[in-house]
N, C-alpha and C positions, 0 to 999 in steps of 0.2 A: 374754679368753674370755667368750663369750655363754652364759649360764646358762639352760638350758631345764628346767622343772619340770613334770611331769605330775601332775595332781590325779586320784586314782583313788577309787572308792567301791565297796562291795560291793552286788550282784555285778558285778564288773568284766569288761567285754568284753576279751578278751586281744588280739584282732587290732587294735583301734583303738590300744591302747597300743603295740603292737609297731610300728605305722606310725610313730609318732613316735620310739620307740627306735631303729628301724632307720636313719633318717635322721640324727637327732641325737646317737645314743649309741654309734655304732661307730667305732673308730679304724681308719683305712684306710691301707695302706702307700702312701707317696709323696704324702699329702695332709696338709697342716698341720691339726693338731686346733684347731678354732675353737669348738666347742660342749662344754660340760659338762652332761650329762643326769642328771636325778635324778627320783625319784618320791616323792610325799607323799599323805597321807590325813588325813581329820579325826580318826580315832581310830587312832593307830599301833598296829601289831601285825598279826596275820593278816588278809588281805583275801580273801574268797571271789571266786572267778571263775566265769564261765560255762563254763569249760573243765574243770571237775570238780577243780580243785586250788586251794590257797590260796597267796597271795603273802605274804611278810613284808615289810611296809613300816614302816620305823623312823621316817621324818620326818613331823611333823605340819604343820598349816596355816601355822606361822611360816616354813616353807621358801618359801612363796610371796612373802614380803617380800624374799627375796634373789634372785628370778628375774628375767632380763630378758625372757623369754617363758614365759607359763603356757599349758599344753595341757590341755584337758578332753577326754580320749579316750573320749567316749560318756558318756551319763547315763541309765541304765536302772534301774527303769522310768521312762520319761520323764514319766509323771504324777505321780512323787513329787518334790516340790520339794526343793532343797537347804536345809539348816539355815540359821538366821541366822548362825551363825559361818562357814560356807562362803561365803554371800553377802558378809558383811563382808570376807572375806579377798580374794575376787575383786575387790570394788570398790576395796579398799586397793591392791591390786597394780596395777590400771588407773589409779588416781588418781596414783600416784607414776611412771607412765611405762612400766610393764611392757606388753609386747604380749600380749593374751589371745586364745586361738585355741581353737575347738572342732572336734572331729571328729564327724561324724554326729550322733547324739542329744545330744552335748555342748552343742549350741546352746541346748537347754532350761536348762541351768544359767546360761549367759550371759544368757538372756532374763529369768530370775528375778532376776538381779543388776541388771537395767536396762541392761546394756551394749549392747543391741541396739535400744533404743528409738529410733524415727525413722529407722532404718537399713535398708538392704537386707541380707538375710541368707539362708542357705540351710540345709537339713538333708536327711537321707534323704528321698527322694521320698514314702515311705509314711508319714512323719511330718509332712510339710509342711503339710497342711490342719489338723492339730491344733496346730501351732505358731502358724499364722496365727489360728485360732480363740481360742486361749488368750491370745494377745499381739497385739491388733489394732494396736498402735503399731508393730510391725514389718513391714517391707515383705518379706515371704517369697517368695523366687524359687525355685520347686520344680524348675527345669529345669537350673541351672548346676551345674558341679562344685564351684566354691568362690567366695567373695566376701571380698576383702581390702580393708579400709579403712585399713590401716597400723597403727592401734592395736588393732583388733579384726578378727578373721577367722574365717569359718565354712566348713565343707566339708559336702559331701553325704555319702553312704554311706562305709563304711570305706575302700574303694579309693581314693575321691576325697580321703581323708585324706592319702594318700602324695602325691598331686598337689599338695595345699596345701603339705604340708612342704616338697616340692621347691621350690615356688614361693617360699617364705619363705627357703630357702637361696640361691636365685638373687638375691633382693632384698638379702640380707645380704652375701653373699660373691662374687656375680658368676656369669656363666653357665658358665665353665670349671670353676669349683670344684663347681657342681652337676652338670655333665655327668660329672665323675669319679665322684661318688657314684652317679649313675644307671647308669653303666657296671658298677660293683661290685654293683649290685643287679640287673643284667641287665633294665633297664627303660627305656622311652623317656625322654629327658631332660626333656620338657616337653609338658604338656597344658594348653591355655589354660582358664583358669576359666570362660569363657563357653560351653564346649562342653556338649552335653546330658549329663544324668546317665546316661541309658539311651537305647538306639537300638532299632530294630525287631529282632525275633528273627532270627537267622541262618537262612538258608535255602540249600539245596544250591548254587543258582547264585551266591549271595553268597560262600560258602566257595571255590568253584572260581575265582571272580573277585577274590581278594583283591588289595587295592590295594598291598600291600608292595613288589612290583617297580616299580610306576609311582611311588611315593613315592621309592624310591631313584633312579629315573631323574630326577625333578625335582630332587632335592637335588644331584644332580652338575651341574645346569645353572642354578643360582640366578643366575649372573651373565649368563646369555642372556636375550633377550626372551621368556621363557616366558609363554604366555597361557592362559586356560581352553580356548581353541579349539585351541591347538597341543597341550595335554595330552590332550584328547579325541581329537584325530586320532592321537596316538601310541598311545593305548589302543584306538583303532578303535571307538569309541562316539560317540554324540551328546553335546553338552554337558548335555543334560537327563539322560541316563542317568549321566553322570559325577557330576553334582551329587547325584543320588539315591544312588549308591554311597558318596560321601563322607559323606553324612548318615547312612546306614546303619551304616558301618563306623567312622567317626570322630566322628560327632556334630557336623559342622561343614561349612562350605562349602569348594570347592576354593580360592576366592579368599582366604578367612580363613586356611586352612592354609598356603598359599604365603607370605602376608604373615607369618605367624608364624615361618616358617622363615628368611625374610629377616631379620627382626628379631633372631632368636636367632643367626644367624651374624655379623650386625653387632656384637652385643654381644661375642661371642668375639674378633673382630678388634680392637675397641676395647680389650679387656683385654690381648691378647697381641701387639699390633704398634703401630708407630708411623706407619702409613699415614694419609695425610691423608683427611678425610671425603670428598672427592669420589671418591678411589680406593676407599674402603670401600663407598661407595654403588653404584658400578659393579660391584664385584665380587660384591654380594649382589642386584643387579638392581633397585635403587632409583634409578637414573639420575643423581642429583645430590645433592650435600650439602643443598640445600634440601629435597628430597623426603625425604632420610633424616631430617632434623631434625623434619620435620613427622609423619612416620610414627612416629618414636621417641617423640616427645612425646606422641602420641596413645596409644601402646601403653603407655608406661612412666611418663608423668608427669614426665619429666626430658629434658634435651637430651644428645645424644652426647657433647659436650664435658664435661659435668658428670659423666656416667656414667664416661667415661675417667679423669677426675681421681680420682673415688672409688675405682675399683677398681684402677687401676694404682698406687695409693698403698699397697695392701695387700702385705704380703710374701707371696711365693709359696712 
C-alpha cells in the first residue's frame, strides 16, 4: 500500500486538495486499492479553507514521516514562508526517500525547503515570475503542466494538479490502472506534462471546429501509417491550419500528440498482453521493435522490456 499524505495549511484551497484526494483517496469498484490517502497539518484541529468552511485535521507533521508520497496542495498566501517545523518535516520526508509533490502554489513550500534548488519546476503561470524572482536557483518553466524528477514533482494551476496526480499513478501502477481511474472521473487518461498551461482564448470557429471527432479517427488508426499530412487531408485543412488548431485546443503539436497516443497504447499492450515487441510496435504505428525501444526510452526513461516486467508482476 502506497501511503499518500497531503500537507494542508490555513486557509487551504479545497480544489487543490480535492485533486489529490480524488485520484489517491477513492476506492473504485473493480480496481485493487493501491493507495492510502490521509491529510495532516502543522497544528492539528480545525483548518480554515477558502470555501468558507473549516476542515477538522487530526494528524500533525509526524504523519509525513510515514508517507511514501507527500503532496502540498497549494500554499497561500504564496508570500508567506512555511515555518521551520514544516521545512524540517518536508526535508526529512524527502531525505528518507519519500516523493514530494506540489500542486499550483505548493511549489513555494518546496522552494523554501530547498527541494527545488538547481532543478526545473513549474507553478501557476500567474505566480511563475514571483517564484523565479524569489528563488533564482530554480529553473522555473511557466509554460508546462507539470515537471517530474522522480523524487520531486511540481504542477501548474489546480487543473494541472490532476494531470500530475494521474501521471504519478501511471508511473506507479501502469497505464491500465490509471485509465480505469480516469474513466471513473470522466476525464482524458493522459495529458503530457510538456503541454502548455493555457492556450489562446476560444473563438466561434474553434468551437465549431472541435478536434474531438478527428482525435477519435486518429486513435482508431494508430496501427496505420498515419501522418500529419494524411490527418490534415482527412480534416480538409492545410497542415498549417491543423497545427494551429492543435496548439489552440490541446496545447501541443499533432506529431507530439500522435506519438503520445502510440506510447500510451504500447504501455497498455505491454501490461495486458504477451505480444512480442515487433507486433506491439506495428499495432501502435511505430514500425519496429527498435523504433519502439527508442521512442519508449525517450518518453519514459525505461525500456519496453523493463516496463513489462515491472507492471506484469503487479497483481491485477
